[in-house]
GUDREN-183741 format. One record per residue (C-alpha): residue in one letter; x, y, z. Coordinates in nm, 3 decimals. Example, Ala and Ser with C-alpha at 12.3 -4.5 7.8 and 13.67 -1.06 7.14 Angstrom:
<rs>
rest;x;y;z
A;1.230;-0.450;0.780 .
S;1.367;-0.106;0.714 .
</rs>
This chain:
<rs>
rest;x;y;z
M;-0.831;-1.847;-1.643 .
Y;-0.591;-2.121;-1.536 .
D;-0.733;-2.395;-1.757 .
M;-0.443;-2.642;-1.744 .
M;-0.393;-2.607;-1.367 .
F;-0.754;-2.690;-1.303 .
S;-0.778;-2.982;-1.541 .
P;-0.773;-3.346;-1.409 .
M;-0.482;-3.578;-1.462 .
N;-0.395;-3.930;-1.356 .
I;-0.109;-4.057;-1.149 .
G;-0.128;-4.426;-1.243 .
T;-0.483;-4.530;-1.177 .
M;-0.555;-4.231;-0.945 .
T;-0.733;-3.943;-1.095 .
V;-0.649;-3.605;-0.937 .
K;-0.918;-3.338;-0.997 .
N;-0.651;-3.070;-1.075 .
R;-0.275;-3.031;-1.108 .
I;-0.223;-2.898;-0.756 .
V;-0.032;-3.102;-0.490 .
M;0.033;-3.000;-0.137 .
T;0.378;-3.160;-0.089 .
A;0.489;-3.290;0.249 .
A;0.615;-3.059;0.522 .
E;0.629;-3.183;0.878 .
F;0.463;-2.951;1.133 .
S;0.441;-3.177;1.449 .
L;0.063;-3.195;1.441 .
G;0.046;-3.565;1.533 .
Q;0.117;-3.750;1.848 .
A;0.375;-4.000;1.978 .
N;0.180;-4.312;1.871 .
G;0.194;-4.188;1.507 .
C;-0.181;-4.152;1.470 .
P;-0.353;-3.837;1.329 .
T;-0.494;-3.591;1.582 .
E;-0.803;-3.390;1.528 .
R;-0.582;-3.082;1.490 .
M;-0.388;-3.253;1.212 .
I;-0.700;-3.354;1.029 .
N;-0.853;-3.001;1.060 .
Y;-0.529;-2.862;0.920 .
Y;-0.535;-3.084;0.606 .
E;-0.914;-3.052;0.571 .
A;-0.873;-2.676;0.537 .
R;-0.632;-2.726;0.245 .
A;-0.862;-2.983;0.085 .
R;-1.159;-2.752;0.115 .
G;-0.936;-2.479;-0.023 .
G;-0.906;-2.669;-0.358 .
V;-0.584;-2.872;-0.341 .
G;-0.613;-3.183;-0.552 .
L;-0.369;-3.417;-0.381 .
I;-0.244;-3.369;-0.027 .
I;0.074;-3.541;0.102 .
P;0.112;-3.481;0.477 .
G;0.444;-3.450;0.650 .
I;0.691;-3.738;0.694 .
C;0.551;-4.076;0.805 .
R;0.793;-4.310;0.978 .
V;0.814;-4.678;0.872 .
N;0.947;-4.802;1.211 .
D;0.974;-4.685;1.566 .
M;1.333;-4.784;1.636 .
G;1.551;-4.559;1.422 .
A;1.314;-4.383;1.180 .
T;1.197;-4.110;1.412 .
S;1.239;-3.741;1.336 .
T;0.984;-3.593;1.577 .
F;0.766;-3.731;1.851 .
S;0.466;-3.588;1.665 .
Q;0.494;-3.730;1.315 .
L;0.272;-3.978;1.148 .
S;0.354;-4.353;1.148 .
M;0.248;-4.662;0.956 .
A;0.474;-4.897;1.141 .
H;0.196;-5.101;1.299 .
D;-0.129;-5.255;1.195 .
W;-0.315;-5.075;1.475 .
Q;-0.240;-4.741;1.295 .
I;-0.448;-4.844;0.991 .
E;-0.794;-4.748;1.123 .
P;-0.686;-4.405;1.262 .
M;-0.532;-4.332;0.923 .
R;-0.852;-4.442;0.755 .
A;-1.050;-4.176;0.955 .
M;-0.818;-3.903;0.808 .
V;-0.852;-4.045;0.455 .
E;-1.233;-4.028;0.477 .
R;-1.233;-3.670;0.604 .
I;-1.000;-3.560;0.316 .
H;-1.207;-3.748;0.061 .
A;-1.520;-3.580;0.186 .
C;-1.360;-3.245;0.083 .
G;-1.286;-3.367;-0.270 .
A;-0.915;-3.429;-0.242 .
K;-0.689;-3.733;-0.261 .
L;-0.453;-3.825;0.019 .
G;-0.104;-3.964;-0.026 .
I;0.140;-4.066;0.252 .
Q;0.513;-3.998;0.233 .
L;0.716;-4.285;0.376 .
H;1.038;-4.166;0.539 .
H;1.354;-4.253;0.729 .
P;1.601;-3.981;0.835 .
G;1.923;-4.186;0.831 .
R;2.224;-3.968;0.917 .
Q;2.000;-3.658;0.942 .
G;1.809;-3.805;1.238 .
Y;1.858;-3.751;1.606 .
G;2.041;-3.996;1.824 .
S;1.831;-3.899;2.120 .
S;1.519;-4.043;1.945 .
I;1.674;-4.386;1.875 .
N;1.472;-4.671;2.042 .
S;1.284;-4.433;2.266 .
L;0.935;-4.452;2.103 .
P;0.880;-4.821;2.179 .
L;0.910;-4.724;2.547 .
V;0.714;-4.399;2.522 .
I;0.405;-4.528;2.327 .
P;0.280;-4.784;2.580 .
V;0.351;-4.554;2.870 .
Q;0.168;-4.265;2.700 .
K;-0.132;-4.488;2.649 .
R;-0.171;-4.528;3.026 .
F;-0.027;-4.192;3.131 .
P;-0.088;-3.925;2.864 .
G;0.096;-3.665;3.066 .
V;0.427;-3.851;3.015 .
M;0.486;-3.644;2.696 .
K;0.509;-3.325;2.904 .
L;0.798;-3.489;3.087 .
M;0.958;-3.593;2.757 .
F;0.946;-3.243;2.623 .
K;1.093;-3.110;2.949 .
V;1.400;-3.329;2.917 .
A;1.430;-3.295;2.538 .
P;1.652;-2.980;2.550 .
T;1.891;-3.163;2.781 .
L;1.899;-3.464;2.554 .
M;1.966;-3.246;2.250 .
A;2.246;-3.060;2.435 .
L;2.407;-3.398;2.515 .
E;2.367;-3.502;2.153 .
E;2.552;-3.195;2.037 .
K;2.842;-3.313;2.246 .
G;2.822;-3.662;2.094 .
I;2.664;-3.818;2.401 .
S;2.381;-4.018;2.247 .
Q;2.313;-4.332;2.047 .
S;2.428;-4.331;1.684 .
V;2.188;-4.306;1.401 .
Q;2.179;-4.543;1.098 .
A;2.352;-4.449;0.773 .
P;2.444;-4.652;0.459 .
S;2.803;-4.642;0.562 .
K;3.049;-4.452;0.777 .
C;3.064;-4.112;0.617 .
E;3.087;-3.752;0.713 .
L;2.828;-3.610;0.952 .
S;2.546;-3.396;0.816 .
Q;2.588;-3.028;0.880 .
H;2.256;-3.024;1.060 .
G;2.191;-3.367;1.217 .
A;2.323;-3.633;1.436 .
T;2.670;-3.615;1.593 .
R;2.718;-3.994;1.580 .
L;2.631;-4.244;1.312 .
H;2.705;-4.609;1.225 .
A;2.699;-4.810;0.905 .
M;2.397;-5.034;0.872 .
S;2.444;-5.406;0.870 .
L;2.321;-5.602;0.566 .
R;2.045;-5.736;0.781 .
A;1.948;-5.389;0.888 .
V;1.930;-5.274;0.525 .
K;1.695;-5.564;0.433 .
K;1.486;-5.491;0.743 .
L;1.456;-5.128;0.636 .
R;1.347;-5.235;0.286 .
D;1.076;-5.457;0.438 .
D;0.965;-5.175;0.671 .
F;0.902;-4.947;0.381 .
I;0.708;-5.212;0.192 .
A;0.500;-5.313;0.497 .
A;0.414;-4.946;0.566 .
A;0.292;-4.906;0.211 .
V;0.066;-5.212;0.253 .
R;-0.086;-5.062;0.560 .
C;-0.149;-4.732;0.373 .
K;-0.336;-4.922;0.103 .
K;-0.542;-5.106;0.363 .
A;-0.628;-4.767;0.517 .
G;-0.766;-4.638;0.193 .
V;-0.473;-4.403;0.126 .
D;-0.480;-4.306;-0.241 .
C;-0.104;-4.335;-0.302 .
V;0.226;-4.358;-0.128 .
E;0.537;-4.154;-0.183 .
L;0.895;-4.260;-0.101 .
H;1.105;-3.977;0.042 .
A;1.434;-3.994;-0.154 .
T;1.540;-3.629;-0.137 .
H;1.648;-3.361;0.117 .
G;1.927;-3.592;0.226 .
Y;1.727;-3.864;0.399 .
I;1.822;-4.233;0.395 .
L;1.699;-4.339;0.051 .
Q;1.896;-4.042;-0.101 .
Q;2.196;-4.141;0.115 .
F;2.197;-4.489;-0.045 .
L;2.183;-4.324;-0.390 .
S;2.464;-4.080;-0.324 .
P;2.838;-4.158;-0.369 .
N;2.896;-3.898;-0.094 .
T;2.730;-4.108;0.176 .
N;2.729;-4.466;0.036 .
F;3.066;-4.635;0.052 .
R;2.930;-4.987;0.100 .
T;3.112;-5.278;-0.063 .
D;2.821;-5.521;-0.068 .
E;2.525;-5.543;-0.307 .
Y;2.397;-5.208;-0.180 .
G;2.702;-5.000;-0.268 .
G;3.005;-4.958;-0.498 .
S;2.828;-4.900;-0.827 .
F;2.528;-4.711;-0.959 .
E;2.321;-5.033;-0.977 .
N;2.407;-5.129;-0.626 .
R;2.344;-4.779;-0.479 .
F;2.007;-4.788;-0.663 .
R;1.927;-5.137;-0.542 .
L;1.752;-5.047;-0.208 .
L;1.519;-4.802;-0.375 .
R;1.444;-5.045;-0.660 .
E;1.368;-5.330;-0.423 .
I;1.131;-5.114;-0.218 .
V;0.950;-5.001;-0.538 .
E;0.928;-5.358;-0.671 .
G;0.817;-5.491;-0.326 .
I;0.539;-5.232;-0.296 .
K;0.414;-5.305;-0.646 .
E;0.423;-5.678;-0.574 .
Q;0.237;-5.657;-0.243 .
C;0.006;-5.369;-0.313 .
G;-0.058;-5.447;-0.679 .
K;0.080;-5.287;-0.983 .
D;-0.219;-5.056;-1.004 .
Y;-0.156;-4.895;-0.660 .
P;-0.009;-4.549;-0.730 .
L;0.350;-4.498;-0.623 .
I;0.543;-4.177;-0.631 .
V;0.910;-4.112;-0.549 .
R;1.016;-3.772;-0.430 .
L;1.359;-3.761;-0.584 .
C;1.662;-3.546;-0.532 .
A;1.757;-3.455;-0.891 .
D;2.075;-3.279;-0.783 .
E;2.249;-3.273;-0.444 .
M;2.364;-2.910;-0.529 .
Y;2.710;-2.939;-0.377 .
D;2.853;-2.731;-0.651 .
R;2.633;-2.437;-0.523 .
I;2.833;-2.428;-0.204 .
G;3.170;-2.453;-0.373 .
C;3.209;-2.830;-0.366 .
P;3.193;-2.935;-0.733 .
G;3.222;-3.314;-0.792 .
K;3.087;-3.398;-0.446 .
G;2.768;-3.611;-0.423 .
Y;2.574;-3.641;-0.743 .
D;2.449;-3.396;-1.006 .
L;2.154;-3.356;-1.241 .
E;2.280;-3.608;-1.496 .
Y;2.298;-3.871;-1.220 .
G;1.948;-3.768;-1.102 .
K;1.813;-3.816;-1.454 .
R;1.964;-4.159;-1.464 .
V;1.787;-4.247;-1.132 .
A;1.454;-4.109;-1.265 .
K;1.471;-4.328;-1.578 .
R;1.544;-4.635;-1.366 .
L;1.253;-4.550;-1.132 .
E;1.012;-4.542;-1.421 .
E;1.149;-4.879;-1.545 .
A;1.094;-5.017;-1.198 .
G;0.726;-4.921;-1.207 .
V;0.699;-4.585;-1.032 .
D;0.387;-4.387;-1.144 .
A;0.523;-4.034;-1.089 .
I;0.844;-3.848;-1.000 .
D;0.821;-3.566;-0.745 .
V;1.127;-3.361;-0.829 .
S;1.323;-3.181;-0.564 .
S;1.685;-3.123;-0.478 .
A;1.968;-3.090;-0.215 .
C;2.017;-3.211;0.144 .
Y;2.080;-3.067;0.490 .
D;2.440;-2.976;0.381 .
T;2.292;-2.761;0.102 .
Y;1.984;-2.651;0.288 .
N;1.908;-2.340;0.097 .
F;1.868;-2.522;-0.231 .
W;1.563;-2.715;-0.125 .
L;1.411;-2.475;0.132 .
E;1.475;-2.139;-0.020 .
P;1.504;-1.811;0.172 .
T;1.348;-1.489;0.056 .
S;1.626;-1.397;-0.188 .
F;1.559;-1.685;-0.433 .
E;1.353;-1.618;-0.741 .
P;1.024;-1.810;-0.790 .
G;1.080;-2.097;-1.041 .
W;1.459;-2.076;-1.009 .
R;1.490;-2.453;-1.010 .
A;1.229;-2.528;-1.277 .
Y;1.505;-2.650;-1.498 .
L;1.542;-2.963;-1.278 .
A;1.183;-3.072;-1.340 .
K;1.212;-2.995;-1.710 .
E;1.523;-3.204;-1.745 .
I;1.366;-3.495;-1.557 .
K;1.049;-3.465;-1.768 .
Q;1.248;-3.506;-2.085 .
V;1.372;-3.850;-1.976 .
V;1.051;-4.004;-1.830 .
S;0.699;-4.048;-1.958 .
V;0.532;-4.068;-1.613 .
P;0.390;-3.738;-1.460 .
V;0.642;-3.504;-1.299 .
I;0.550;-3.312;-0.985 .
A;0.770;-3.033;-0.871 .
A;0.783;-2.764;-0.606 .
N;0.959;-2.496;-0.802 .
Y;0.916;-2.220;-0.546 .
I;0.567;-2.163;-0.682 .
R;0.409;-1.850;-0.550 .
S;0.146;-1.723;-0.803 .
P;-0.117;-1.893;-1.018 .
E;0.026;-1.724;-1.328 .
Q;0.367;-1.876;-1.261 .
A;0.202;-2.219;-1.196 .
E;-0.005;-2.209;-1.520 .
R;0.294;-2.090;-1.722 .
Q;0.516;-2.376;-1.606 .
L;0.242;-2.628;-1.685 .
Q;0.190;-2.478;-2.029 .
E;0.557;-2.467;-2.105 .
G;0.585;-2.838;-2.022 .
V;0.815;-2.782;-1.727 .
Q;0.605;-3.023;-1.514 .
D;0.267;-3.196;-1.503 .
F;0.170;-3.105;-1.138 .
I;0.231;-2.800;-0.932 .
G;0.379;-2.893;-0.598 .
S;0.424;-2.674;-0.292 .
A;0.395;-2.690;0.087 .
R;0.468;-2.338;0.203 .
T;0.226;-2.187;-0.049 .
F;-0.067;-2.377;0.105 .
I;0.054;-2.339;0.462 .
C;0.042;-1.961;0.413 .
D;-0.294;-1.965;0.239 .
P;-0.511;-2.277;0.254 .
E;-0.747;-2.128;-0.005 .
W;-0.479;-2.043;-0.263 .
A;-0.626;-2.289;-0.517 .
K;-0.988;-2.182;-0.455 .
K;-0.901;-1.810;-0.492 .
A;-0.716;-1.880;-0.818 .
E;-1.000;-2.091;-0.958 .
E;-1.258;-1.826;-0.865 .
G;-1.054;-1.563;-1.048 .
H;-0.931;-1.376;-0.746 .
P;-0.547;-1.425;-0.740 .
E;-0.512;-1.076;-0.593 .
K;-0.668;-1.212;-0.265 .
I;-0.400;-1.482;-0.219 .
R;-0.175;-1.445;0.082 .
R;0.165;-1.522;-0.059 .
C;0.452;-1.704;0.109 .
I;0.746;-1.462;0.145 .
G;1.010;-1.721;0.201 .
C;1.084;-1.585;0.555 .
L;1.145;-1.940;0.685 .
Y;0.945;-1.873;1.001 .
C;0.786;-2.218;0.934 .
I;1.096;-2.427;0.959 .
R;1.248;-2.216;1.237 .
S;0.926;-2.237;1.451 .
F;0.884;-2.608;1.373 .
I;1.234;-2.695;1.493 .
A;1.211;-2.472;1.802 .
N;0.860;-2.599;1.892 .
A;0.906;-2.963;1.817 .
T;1.132;-3.018;2.121 .
V;0.877;-2.861;2.356 .
G;0.560;-3.018;2.225 .
G;0.455;-2.729;2.001 .
V;0.369;-2.711;1.636 .
G;0.511;-2.538;1.331 .
E;0.381;-2.188;1.252 .
C;0.349;-1.959;0.954 .
A;0.461;-1.597;0.971 .
L;0.149;-1.469;0.790 .
N;-0.110;-1.730;0.881 .
P;-0.168;-1.749;1.261 .
A;-0.454;-1.998;1.199 .
V;-0.204;-2.288;1.146 .
G;-0.293;-2.564;1.389 .
I;-0.619;-2.395;1.509 .
E;-0.803;-2.401;1.175 .
K;-1.140;-2.499;1.328 .
E;-1.125;-2.243;1.605 .
Y;-1.013;-1.971;1.362 .
A;-1.303;-2.045;1.128 .
E;-1.550;-2.039;1.408 .
M;-1.421;-1.732;1.583 .
P;-1.703;-1.589;1.792 .
D;-1.837;-1.235;1.749 .
V;-1.743;-1.071;2.075 .
G;-1.668;-0.720;1.949 .
Q;-2.037;-0.628;1.918 .
G;-1.938;-0.337;1.690 .
R;-1.726;-0.160;1.954 .
A;-1.468;0.077;1.805 .
V;-1.102;0.002;1.818 .
L;-0.825;0.230;1.684 .
V;-0.505;0.070;1.559 .
A;-0.206;0.304;1.565 .
G;0.020;0.192;1.280 .
A;-0.025;0.001;0.953 .
G;0.276;-0.224;0.970 .
V;0.228;-0.597;0.969 .
A;0.154;-0.606;1.341 .
G;-0.114;-0.335;1.303 .
L;-0.263;-0.509;0.999 .
S;-0.268;-0.844;1.176 .
A;-0.434;-0.702;1.486 .
A;-0.687;-0.515;1.263 .
I;-0.781;-0.837;1.071 .
T;-0.816;-1.039;1.393 .
L;-1.030;-0.778;1.566 .
K;-1.251;-0.723;1.262 .
R;-1.307;-1.100;1.242 .
R;-1.410;-1.093;1.609 .
G;-1.674;-0.829;1.550 .
F;-1.503;-0.504;1.643 .
D;-1.532;-0.185;1.435 .
V;-1.167;-0.126;1.342 .
T;-0.996;0.190;1.210 .
V;-0.620;0.201;1.137 .
I;-0.441;0.526;1.178 .
E;-0.107;0.554;0.996 .
K;0.125;0.856;1.001 .
E;0.277;0.771;0.660 .
K;0.088;0.776;0.331 .
K;0.106;0.404;0.285 .
P;0.104;0.086;0.492 .
G;0.415;-0.123;0.579 .
G;0.613;0.034;0.861 .
Q;0.951;-0.130;0.921 .
V;0.878;-0.395;0.650 .
N;0.909;-0.120;0.389 .
T;1.271;-0.071;0.511 .
A;1.343;-0.446;0.521 .
A;1.199;-0.497;0.172 .
A;1.429;-0.228;0.037 .
G;1.730;-0.453;0.105 .
P;1.903;-0.649;-0.171 .
Y;1.688;-0.945;-0.290 .
K;1.422;-0.872;-0.023 .
E;1.144;-0.726;-0.239 .
K;0.916;-1.024;-0.164 .
L;0.892;-0.917;0.201 .
H;0.656;-0.643;0.085 .
W;0.410;-0.903;-0.023 .
A;0.331;-0.942;0.344 .
V;0.216;-0.582;0.355 .
E;0.024;-0.588;0.028 .
D;-0.162;-0.912;0.107 .
L;-0.249;-0.819;0.473 .
F;-0.363;-0.478;0.361 .
T;-0.582;-0.643;0.091 .
E;-0.732;-0.885;0.341 .
A;-0.799;-0.616;0.600 .
S;-0.964;-0.388;0.342 .
D;-1.178;-0.673;0.213 .
L;-1.301;-0.739;0.567 .
G;-1.407;-0.371;0.595 .
V;-1.127;-0.237;0.816 .
K;-1.108;0.141;0.771 .
F;-0.776;0.321;0.702 .
E;-0.670;0.681;0.752 .
F;-0.322;0.757;0.615 .
G;-0.112;1.065;0.669 .
K;-0.248;1.105;1.022 .
K;-0.078;1.061;1.359 .
A;-0.250;0.879;1.629 .
D;-0.192;1.083;1.943 .
A;-0.376;1.133;2.275 .
A;-0.583;1.422;2.139 .
L;-0.713;1.202;1.847 .
V;-0.792;0.913;2.080 .
K;-0.970;1.140;2.324 .
K;-1.182;1.277;2.043 .
R;-1.268;0.941;1.897 .
A;-1.329;0.780;2.241 .
P;-1.270;0.420;2.122 .
Y;-1.319;0.111;2.328 .
A;-0.955;0.019;2.285 .
V;-0.635;0.136;2.114 .
V;-0.387;-0.109;1.958 .
I;-0.038;0.051;1.961 .
A;0.149;-0.087;1.661 .
S;0.388;0.204;1.607 .
G;0.696;-0.007;1.545 .
S;1.051;0.078;1.660 .
T;1.338;0.315;1.603 .
P;1.703;0.228;1.538 .
V;1.937;0.219;1.840 .
R;2.187;0.507;1.838 .
P;2.387;0.491;2.167 .
R;2.468;0.839;2.291 .
S;2.744;0.699;2.510 .
I;2.973;0.637;2.209 .
P;3.198;0.937;2.142 .
G;3.137;1.069;1.788 .
I;2.794;0.909;1.746 .
A;2.652;1.245;1.639 .
L;2.900;1.321;1.363 .
D;2.776;1.388;1.014 .
N;2.943;1.077;0.876 .
V;2.728;0.848;1.093 .
C;2.388;0.713;0.975 .
T;2.162;0.416;1.047 .
A;2.118;0.101;0.844 .
S;1.758;0.197;0.759 .
E;1.885;0.522;0.602 .
I;2.112;0.316;0.373 .
L;1.842;0.058;0.283 .
E;1.581;0.328;0.221 .
K;1.840;0.526;0.007 .
K;1.805;0.832;0.223 .
V;2.184;0.821;0.249 .
R;2.386;0.714;-0.058 .
L;2.749;0.614;-0.033 .
K;2.974;0.527;-0.318 .
K;3.337;0.422;-0.326 .
K;3.384;0.495;0.041 .
K;3.547;0.308;0.329 .
V;3.247;0.210;0.543 .
A;3.226;0.052;0.890 .
V;2.903;-0.131;0.959 .
I;2.843;-0.176;1.329 .
G;2.648;-0.495;1.392 .
S;2.645;-0.818;1.194 .
G;2.279;-0.911;1.252 .
L;2.068;-0.976;0.949 .
T;2.009;-0.598;0.906 .
G;2.387;-0.536;0.923 .
L;2.450;-0.810;0.663 .
E;2.181;-0.684;0.430 .
T;2.317;-0.327;0.470 .
T;2.665;-0.460;0.395 .
E;2.534;-0.612;0.076 .
A;2.374;-0.286;-0.032 .
L;2.696;-0.097;0.034 .
L;2.905;-0.351;-0.154 .
E;2.670;-0.317;-0.455 .
Q;2.739;0.057;-0.456 .
G;3.113;0.000;-0.483 .
N;3.212;0.062;-0.120 .
E;3.476;-0.107;0.083 .
V;3.315;-0.247;0.400 .
V;3.434;-0.372;0.740 .
V;3.172;-0.524;0.974 .
I;3.221;-0.489;1.351 .
E;3.046;-0.740;1.577 .
M;3.068;-0.754;1.957 .
A;2.953;-1.116;1.981 .
D;3.184;-1.412;1.906 .
T;2.982;-1.520;1.604 .
V;2.830;-1.356;1.296 .
A;2.464;-1.266;1.327 .
P;2.409;-1.420;1.677 .
G;2.060;-1.554;1.711 .
A;1.978;-1.524;1.341 .
W;1.844;-1.821;1.147 .
F;2.148;-1.990;0.981 .
Q;1.988;-2.004;0.632 .
F;1.974;-1.630;0.611 .
V;2.324;-1.591;0.734 .
D;2.455;-1.841;0.488 .
D;2.260;-1.671;0.208 .
S;2.395;-1.323;0.283 .
L;2.749;-1.441;0.338 .
S;2.749;-1.620;0.005 .
R;2.722;-1.270;-0.157 .
I;2.946;-1.087;0.092 .
K;3.248;-1.322;0.102 .
P;3.343;-1.286;-0.264 .
H;3.419;-0.917;-0.196 .
G;3.675;-1.007;0.067 .
T;3.477;-0.816;0.329 .
K;3.631;-0.838;0.672 .
I;3.395;-0.928;0.963 .
M;3.557;-0.862;1.300 .
T;3.368;-1.059;1.577 .
G;3.448;-1.019;1.945 .
T;3.504;-0.655;1.872 .
A;3.332;-0.353;2.026 .
L;3.299;-0.002;1.886 .
S;3.466;0.249;2.125 .
A;3.458;0.578;1.940 .
I;3.393;0.739;1.599 .
G;3.614;0.991;1.428 .
T;3.583;1.183;1.106 .
D;3.801;0.934;0.915 .
H;3.829;0.631;1.141 .
I;3.671;0.435;1.421 .
T;3.830;0.300;1.740 .
V;3.746;-0.055;1.830 .
M;3.834;-0.277;2.132 .
D;3.889;-0.653;2.143 .
V;3.626;-0.778;2.389 .
K;3.865;-1.034;2.546 .
T;4.200;-0.857;2.547 .
K;4.071;-0.502;2.581 .
K;4.325;-0.397;2.323 .
R;4.224;-0.102;2.114 .
S;4.295;-0.038;1.751 .
F;4.208;0.211;1.474 .
I;4.027;0.128;1.155 .
P;4.005;0.373;0.860 .
A;3.638;0.467;0.786 .
D;3.496;0.755;0.589 .
N;3.143;0.663;0.706 .
V;2.987;0.460;0.988 .
V;2.657;0.276;0.958 .
L;2.479;0.169;1.275 .
A;2.303;-0.167;1.262 .
M;2.280;-0.214;1.638 .
G;1.916;-0.316;1.667 .
V;1.600;-0.130;1.745 .
R;1.413;-0.009;2.042 .
P;1.029;-0.009;2.074 .
E;0.841;0.320;1.987 .
N;0.546;0.312;2.219 .
S;0.522;0.658;2.362 .
L;0.148;0.670;2.284 .
E;0.093;0.415;2.561 .
K;0.209;0.668;2.826 .
E;0.014;0.946;2.659 .
L;-0.305;0.740;2.707 .
D;-0.247;0.685;3.083 .
G;-0.547;0.809;3.271 .
L;-0.787;0.824;2.972 .
G;-0.957;0.500;3.077 .
V;-0.907;0.334;2.734 .
K;-0.783;-0.022;2.695 .
T;-0.443;-0.036;2.528 .
L;-0.256;-0.328;2.354 .
C;0.107;-0.282;2.255 .
V;0.194;-0.521;1.969 .
G;0.479;-0.614;1.737 .
D;0.796;-0.411;1.743 .
A;0.621;-0.150;1.960 .
A;0.634;-0.420;2.236 .
K;0.951;-0.599;2.134 .
G;1.164;-0.605;1.824 .
G;1.151;-0.916;1.611 .
T;1.075;-1.071;1.282 .
I;0.766;-1.033;1.063 .
G;0.637;-1.359;1.194 .
M;0.690;-1.253;1.559 .
A;0.507;-0.924;1.497 .
V;0.208;-1.092;1.322 .
H;0.173;-1.362;1.593 .
D;0.215;-1.123;1.880 .
A;-0.062;-0.900;1.732 .
F;-0.289;-1.197;1.668 .
S;-0.246;-1.334;2.019 .
K;-0.305;-1.006;2.198 .
A;-0.600;-0.915;1.968 .
M;-0.759;-1.256;2.052 .
Q;-0.739;-1.167;2.422 .
L;-0.937;-0.838;2.392 .
M;-1.282;-0.881;2.543 .
</rs>
């Protein structure tokens, strides 16, 4: 069915059983000493058993002094890390996959608070394991100080602008430090080979230090490591040549390369380097002896163009890999926002690339490859690009937690999830609501041995996600509903649509427990004069096209993600929009990538977003607003008003069931409004607690 994808291919002397590569994505599954944990090995074992041919775990530091990005990443900076790495290699090999290690240094995108701290932490942790709890307690304070510039400075090729998301202080590396860094990369590769690692990959993309040396935007050196293409390329070349010399020319070496820094995509043409420059680097890498090029793009300044949000189309950057493939003869790996086996096979057949790379695809579904090979692509749980992974990773890394996946609550607990005990004993559970929280709870409870029936008042599953997926460029969000519904149905969960779960139904069925997953309703404050006028509607009514406005002056109240998506929809229909936001910033609390993404489509329309402004009253042709600080009121013309002021839980069933003696669990938006990932994880967690 996918003949090319499941055919073997070599990277140098290494034969990979298929064309599927799990590319690196850091999830904080390790420990401070840089050695793999059982949890990390279980995580990658699940992907190896799931059919991935080559696994490249998250970033691996090459020294402890300035190369740290998290306290829980891998390291090959010391000889004593060789044997622990060998244990992971053997476990992955036993599952039929190859293991590569990605060698990394963050450079200007690192954290000053981590500089030189690990050499102190590692020996202390060895004697007092609990010290890490203390470290994570003080981490938020250290990060807050760093944001104010109170920290040590991180290494960079030269004095340059700060990264938009990174350290607040940096310094230019001395010539001695550059040569030490070169030797650190080479020594780490030697240790990988000694540990039995099948190949190593140099991380020269996403804005980290090797890319920083390549880029004229960050490398202003005047010595042999800067000033010309050859000099900017010198560090990477010397590392490649050093690895080949010390590990042998037959030891497979990959470079993950930024083909284009993508500054033109954010309105900065001519900044950094473009695809033509990236092609030149790729050619020189092949000449230096590299065995494969893993094509990627962008940096922290252009975040959305290497870690795409939902709105991007699968395969949108396939042209990068195709262009690189035309100038090199070594295999090309690329993570082109691959989501379906059909897309993967097509890009292989069309000669876009030689290997299919992805991290999020296999985080979301460890058995993606196995399901494709067995002819069941419809059973794949697809990544929806919701960025819950990166958001959770960054939030959890500072408190000792791990990254999470919105749709796969088994991340980090693979063994426990696979061995989930049957405690349900066939007892009946009713789930009220077939949104993602209800589906997640149903799947978890069914896996635990309960007899699960989902009652949904609508004629189809989805709940609030159906509304969210109706927004501009958000269709992929509905994959979450489709895939969770398929999984639940395959497990034997029963569904009854077009039926309301009320106290009478529960009393008649007499279940052991009821899961209330009835979602939420839009906030519509009665205290605001004019809120009940006919020209007022909610954001959901606009997104669901229950209310259609065209060529009107519209005031959107609330600049959260729902407000921004609603603004986009209104602009597409030819309306003139003003956005009113009480907070001082646009979309307070929202993940910056989604805000940047929406604003990139809103700003060209000249849409005014008024922050620090509160809605006071609504009229038939205007609204009254008040400056939060000065209390000054003003009038804004508005034919229509759209409320995007958040949601409140709809959990009235919980009160209706008081006194019936039935266990109740309130999950997802019915407990507290949030994202798809929050709803899925809340439902999973609470369903796991039912005994």
